[in-house]
N, C-alpha and C positions, 0 to 999 in steps of 0.2 A: 664702854670700850674694854676688850678682854686685855688683862694684864698678865703677862706670862710669869710661870713660876721662877725662872732664872732670866738672867739678861747679861750683855756682854759688856766689859769695862776695860780700860786701859790702866794699867798700875805702873808704878815705878818699882822695879824688880831689883834694881842694884843702886841703891842710893849713892851719890858721889860720882856716878857716870851718866852719860847720855844713854840710857837704857829703858826701855819700855816693854811689857808684855800684855797680850790680850788674854783676859780671864773670863770665866763664867761664875756669876754671883748669883745668889738666892735674892729674888725681889721682895724687899720687907714691905710690910703693910704700914701705911701711915698711922702715928700716934696720934693723941690728943694735940690739936693745933697744927697739925701737919698736913701737907698735901702731897701726893703723888705727881711728879712732873715726868712725862715723856720728853727726853731731850732729843731735840732734832739738830742743833748746831752748838758747838762750843768753840769759843776763839782759843788761839794758843797765845799765851801772854809770856814776856820774858821772865816774869815771876815764876811761872811754872818751870822755866829752865834752872833759876837759881834754886828753887827748892829741891827739885830733883837732883842737882849736881852738888848740893850742900855748900854753894857758893857763899851764902850769907851766914859767915861764922859768927855773927851777934845773936842770931835767934836762940831762945832757950834750949831747943833741941833740934837735931836733924830730922829730916822726914823719914818716916819708917818705910821699910821694905813692904810692898803690898798695898801701899797708899794709892787710892783712886784720885788721879790728878784732875786739873782743870778747876776755873772759877770763873768762866764767862759763858754760862749756860742759858740757852734759850729753848723753850719747849711748851709743851700743851699740858694743861692740868687734866689728869684722867681719873683722880679720885680725891675726895676729901675726907679726912680723918675726923674722928670725933671732935666736937666744939667748934667746928668751922662753919658752922650754919650761918653766922653773921660776919663772915670774913670778907664778903662781897665777891668772892670767886665762886666759879662754877665750872664743871667740866667743859672743855674746848677752849678755854681762856688761854692766851698766850702770855707767858711770864718769864723773867729773868732770874737767874741764881747769880749772885755777885761774889767777889773776894771774901766779903763779909757775909757768910751765909746766914748768920742769925746774930742779932743784938738783943740784949735783954730788955732796954727800954727803960730800966730802974737806976742804973749807976749815974755818977754825975756826968761824964761825958755824953751819955745818952740824953740825959735830961736837958743839957745845954745844946742838944741838937748836933752833937758831934759823934753820932753812932758809930761812923767809921773807925773810931778808935775806942769802941766799947770795952770796958773793963772786963766783960765776961763773954767776948764774942766768939763764935765758932768761925774758923777760916776755912772756906773751901778749898779742898785739894792740900789740906795741911793738918788741920786738927779734926776735920770730918770728911767722909767721902765727896769727891769733886765732881765735876760735871763732864768728865771724860767717859760717861757711860750712858746706857740707853734709858735707864730709869733713875730718878734721884728723889729723894725726900728732902722737903724743904718747909720752913715755918711759913704758915699762911699770912702772918702779919708782916714778913719781911721781903717777900719776892717782890720784883718790879713789874708792873704791867707793861706790855709792850704796846706802843700806839698802833692803831690800824694804819695801813700804808707803808710802815717801816719793815722792810724784808728781814726776817729772822737772822740770816747771814750777815747782815748790816749791823743788826742791833747787839750781836753777841759781843764784839770788842768793845763796844761802848760801855758795857756792864762793868768793865775794870779800866782799860785804857782811856775810854772817853770821859767817864766821870770823875777819874783821878785828875787828868789833866783839866777839865772844865772847872774842878774845885780849886785847882792850883791858879787858874787864871782870875778866878773871883778873888782870890786872897792877894792878887799881885798890886792892888791900889791904882792900877792903870785905867785911864778913862779912854774913851773912843776917840781916835785920833794919834794916840801916844804909840811911840815905837816899843816894841815888846821883842826881845830876843827868845827864841826857842833853841835851846841845845839838844841835839839829838833830833832835829826837826823831820828826818825821814824815817824815823822809826815807829814802832807800835804805838806808842803815846804821842810823839812829837807830831806825826802827820795829822793826828786828830786835833791836836792844839792848834796848828796852823790854820785849820779850817774853822774851828770853834771860836778861835780868837780873832781871826780876820774877817771871814765872812759873817759870823754871828755876833761878834762882840764889837767889830769896828776898829781893832787894833791895826797898826802898821807892823806887819811881822818880818822880822829878820830871821832866816834860818841858818841854823850851824849844822853842818854834817859833812860826811864823807863826799867828795866830789861825784862819786858814782851815783849819788842819790839826788843830784841837783835838779835834774829835770822833773823828777818826782816831787821834789818841794815846790818848784815853781807851779806844777800842776795843782797842788793843793792851795795856792793862793798867796804864797809868801810875795813880799814885795821886793825882797833883797835876799842873796843867798851868800854865804861865805863857806868856802872849802877848807875845812881845818886841816887838811893834808897838804896844804902850801905852807904851813907854818911848822917849825921845829917843835917837837915835843917839849925841849927845855925852854922854850920861848925865843931866845937868841935875839937878833936884831928885828925880827917880825913878830907880829902877834895879831891874833884876831881882834884883840881890844883896838888897836888902831884903826882897824877896818870899821868896826861898829862905829865908832867915833866920825869917821869920814862920812859914813852913810847918815849918820844923825846931824852932820852939820856941826859936829864938836859938842853937842849937847849930851849925848849920852842916851841910854834907854831908859824908860820909865820902869822897866821890869825885866828880869831874866828868869825864864822857867827853864830849869835844868832836868831835862828827861832823860839824859843820859847817866850812866854809872862811871861818870869820869871826875876824878878829883880835881883835874887841871880845868875842866870846864867851870867848876865852882870858884876856884881861884881866879880865874880870868874875869868872871862876872863882875865882882865887886869893883873892878877897875874900869869898866864901860859903862857903869849905871850913872844915870844923873841924880841930881840933888832930889832927895826924898824917894830915891829908888828903892825897888825891893827885889831881893834874890829870894826865889821860891825853891825850896829844895824838894825834888820829887824822886830822881833817880837815885838809888841807894848803891854805892860802891860795895864790893865784897868785903873789903876790910874797913873797920871803923877808924878812919884816920881823920884829923881835923881837917876843917877848909884852911888852905894857905891863904895868906894875905889879908886875913880877917883882924886887921888891926883896928884897935878901939879908936885912933885918932882919925882914921879913913871914915869908919861908920859914923863917928860923931860929927866930923867936919861937913859930910854930905847929908847927914840925917838919913842914913840907909836903914833899911830893915831886912832881917834874915828871917824867913818864914818857913817853918815845915808845913808839908801838905801831904796828909795821908789820902786814902780813897775818900771820895765824898759821902755824903749823907743820903738817906733815902729821898729827900726832897730833891737834891742835886741830880741823883740818878733819874728822876722823871724830867727834871729839866734839860739834862742832857739830850736824852732821847728825843724830847720834842724838839729841840734846836736841830739836832743832827737830821731829822726828817727833812729839814728845810735846807742845810747848808753842807751836809757831808756828802761829797760826790764821787772819791775815789773808789774804783773796784775793790771788791774783797777776792782774795784767792781762796777757793773752796778745795779742800784736799779729803780724800778717802782717809779714813781711820788707819788704815794699813801703812800710811805714809807718814806717820807721826814721828818716827825716828829720824827720818830725812828731814824734815822740817825743822826739828831741834837742832840738827847738825849745821843747817844753814843759818839758823838764829844764833847758834854759838859764834859762827865764823862771820858773822854780820853781813850776810849775804841777802837777807830779806828786806823787801820794801813795803812798807804799809803792814796790814794784817793777814794772817791766814786763819781760816775757819774751818774746823772739822765738821764733815757731814756724818752725823751719827746713824743716819740711815743706810751708810755703807758698810756698818760691822757685819762680817760674816764669820 
């Protein structure tokens, strides 16, 4: 396959703002252990928005101007670099590039199977060029094979949103038949969690989100829905806690997966969990504030667990794709690359339902 000397990419040109620019980049040759991937589709994740706008104040440094964004890329292997003969890959294979673009395999987290928090990781779209481009380099040992029969546009969001929420569900200690609350159920992570947790793992899903997303959450397979806009932000006399307890017959939920970047969602969750319940932290608020109501007497008295869950590991990525092929049914909105700024604006204003995927073949 002919590889052009230059290719098009989308970069963050004014970090701190919702602003992108199409540029022409030199197409690099793969080095030892690397492959060249022709990207066909790339999901747009809320993390891309957070990086571009410098929302995550707790990061070691802000994203730099000219950074190629994106971290949910699916494409076709077009070239193998030196030392890739035994990688099991060949030109024409479909592979995915994740949030963690590369893990070392040698640090303590990697050796423990937690390569999603590798001490020496390269982060796609932050510390290395991302997947909003037509051609990308990737380490042969860390790309994710895409199963036959799973469309590339469906697979792309699963490489971050899907594997992240799947890993969180596995950490929840919930069993088939248990009630599990997903906060932000109509969002990019949440709607995948509703499907993977409900249809795939057998949990009874309660979705929390804006009322405008109710029908979408039902479509994803939730057994119950709570419209958070019906409750005052300061709690008042009404609270989603009471509704969760009503739905669960007073017992509470076995787990809460917080996919939204809301401190209020975290604070409420501890009050509606059942004994031995687990609060799984996934969504990251912009400011590093503590979880309200995380009182030791409450956690001790009900034997609650608070668990952090980053992106999943290599195995969980493959498990996510295999499960999604059977249970993820929601449509994906495919957009031309030229519309990326509008998509980010809609994401910022909470107008999106589900996931948007860029068609990299639309670059002009």
